[in-house]
N, C-alpha and C positions, 0 to 999 in steps of 0.2 A: 379441309382447310377453310372452306366457305363457312362451315358451322363454327369453327374456331373464331373466325373474324366476326361473325354475327354475335357470338357470345361476348367477345371483347368489346364490341361496340355497345351492346346492350348493358354490359356491366359498367363501362366507363360513363355512359350517359346517366345511368341510374345513380352513380356515385356523385354526379354533379347536380342533378335535377331534384329540387324540392317541391316544386309545384308544376302542374300541368294544366293547360299549355303554358309554356314559358313566355313571359313578355319580352318584347324587344328592348334594346338598350336605351330606352328613354327614361333612365333612372333620374329622378328629381331630388332636390334637397328635401329632407324630411320637414314637415310643417313645423314652424316655430324654431327652426334650427339654423345655425350658421357654421361655416367651416372655421375651425380653430387651428387645425394643423393639416398640412398637405405634405405627403411623403411620396417619393419615387423609389422603386426598387433599384438596387445596384445590379450590375451585369451578372454577378455570381449567384443570383437568387434562383431557387428551384422549387418545384412542387414534387413531393416525394410520393410515389405510388408503390404499393406492396401487393404482390401476387397472393391472392386469397381465394378461398372457396366461397361461392355464394350459391343462390338458388339455380343459376344457369350453368354451374360448373365452376370454372375458375375465371378470375378477372383481375385486372389491375385496379385496386381499390384505393381510395383516398380522395383527394390528395391531402397531404399534410405539408404546410409550407415550411421552408427553411430559407428565409429571405432577410436581407439587410436593406433597410430603408433609410433615406436621409431627406431632410428638408432642403429647400433650394439654397439656403444660406450655408448648408453643411455644418450647422451648429448643433443639430440634434440627430443622433443615430439610433435606430430602433432595430431590434432583432424580432422578427415575426416567426413564430414557430407553432408546433402542434398545440391544440387547445380549442380554438385558436387563441394565441396570446401575443401581445405586443409589449416588449420590454425595452425601455430606453436606457442609454448609457448613464443617465442621471438618476436611475432607479424608478422613474415613472413606469407604471405598468397598467395594462387593462386586458381584460379577457372578453370573450363572447361565447355564446352557445351556438355552435355551427348548425345544430338541428333547427334553429330559429332563423337561419339565413333566408333571405328572399333572393332568388336567382333571376338574372336577366341575361338574355342572349347578348354576347359580345358583338361589337361591330365587326370584328374579325372572326370568321367562322372557325379559324384554326387556333382559337384561344379559349382559355378557361372563362367561365361565366363572370359577369359583373355581379357583385353582391351588395346587399344591404344587411348589416349585422347589428343587433342590439349590443351595446357595451354593458359590461358589468365589472365589478371589482376594480374600478379605476382608482389610481392613486397619483399623488403629487401633481405634476403638470397635466396629467390626463384625468384628474379627479372629477371634472365636470363633463367629460365626454359621454354622450348618450347613444350615438350611432357611428358606425364605420361603413364607408363605401369603398369597394374595390372596383375601379373603373379603368378604361384604356388598357385593357389586357392584351398581351401578345404571348403566344406559346402556352406551355404548361399543361397541355392535354396528355392523357395517358399514353403510354407507349403503344403504337399501333403496329410496329414491325417486329416486336419481340414477343415470342410466345409466353403465355402464362398457363401453366398446367401443373400437374402433380410434381413434376421434376423441378419446376421453378417456385413451388410453394414457399412463401416467406421471403423470396428475393425482393429487393427494392430497386427501383429505377428513379433517378433524379433527373427531372425534366426542366430545362431552363424556361423562365417566364419573366415577364415584366408587367408592372401595373402601377397605377397611381392609387394611393390610399388617402381618403379624406376622413378626418375625425371631426365630428360635429358636437357642438355644445348649444344649449338653449340661447336664443337671442336675448 
């Protein structure tokens, strides 16, 4: 059991961490950038983890978001999903390359990392967005109480989370 837990922890941290050591959550606005859009996840937002085999055996890998975001005026709604991709109800869209994400420790140790992601393929209202920040996270960590082994291979777990997303454009 202890080996299984150690493997799950190692796999889950490896899935989140892109650089080592991980900086604290003192994420700053990118130089020469200003916030153009600010979105908050709605309560039904989740991080999706899949039981997969890795170098340590089996682990909950991901996460892939499945989140609905809205601005404070509730005039723009965005679906955030695997890619990562952000697609608004007006057809505005942008993507990022998760491999280029900069990770920061969340203020809450029981939450997914804060992220800085470069934007690409931005259209319409999002056309000038250059960076995305995910901050103020709660929840969203890989399942710690559910086994991931050959019997669960391919199973998915949806873990609730919340976050604020900031979309930056040049000043």
